[in-house]
N, C-alpha and C positions, 0 to 999 in steps of 0.2 A: 466484615459483612454487615452484621446488625445484631440487635437484640431479639429475643423471642417475641412474637407478638407485632413486629413493626413491619411485616410484609406489606400492609397495605400503603404505608409511607414510602416503601422502596418502589413499589410499582407506580404510584402516582408520580413520583418525582423523577421517573425515566431511569430508574436504576437497575433495569432489566439488562442481563448480560447478554451479549451478542456472540456468535461463533469468534473463533480467534482469527487472527490475521497472520499471513505468511508473505511477507514481501522481500523479494530477493533483488538486489541491484549489482551491477557490475561495471567495470571500466576498463576494458583491454586497451592496450596501446602499444605502438611499435615505433622504436626510434631509428632513424636513418642518418648515418654519417655523411654528410655533404662534402664538408673540408674538414681539416684538422681542428679548427676552432668553431665550426658551425654544424649544427645538428637540427634535423627537422622531426617532429613529433606527430604522428596520426593517431588520434585518441577518438574512442566511441564510449559514450556513457548510456547505459541501458537501465531504465527504471521499470520495475515489475518484470523482470527477466523471464519469469515462468508463465505470466499472463493468468494468474490464479484469481478467479473472482473472489470479492471480499462481500459477505453476505450482510445485510442490514439487520438490524435487531427485530426480534418477533413482534407482531401486532399485538398491542396490550389493551385494546378496546374490547371490553368483556362483552358487549352485545354484538360484536362483528362475527361474522360467519367465518373469518379468517383468524380468529382469536388464538394465539400462541403459535401461528405459523409465520415462516419467513417467506416473504412474497417478492422481495426485491434485493437489488444489490446496490452498493455504494462505491463501487471501485471507479477507479480511471483507467483509460486505456493504457497499453505499453507505450513508452516513450523513448526514443532513441535519438541521442544528439551525437554529432560529429564534429570535430574540430581538427585544425592543422595548427600547430606550433613551431615557431622558428626561433631557435635558441642559438646566441652567438656571444 
């Protein structure tokens, strides 16, 4: 973390710790046998499966009325990708 007495340098350099991040992704898929030597795969990729918000770091401006408060998020929306794959 740092040495005793250097809190001023940590705050000014942006070293304030923000809340943790929980990011879960998943990729379910299903294989379909078309012929003996041909297979098709339906696949979906999910990013941020639980759609949990990621909070920004607290306000570090000492003269602000929001000093020390978390007032923003920095997350992206949930994304879902779908694909179809033919293997032969």
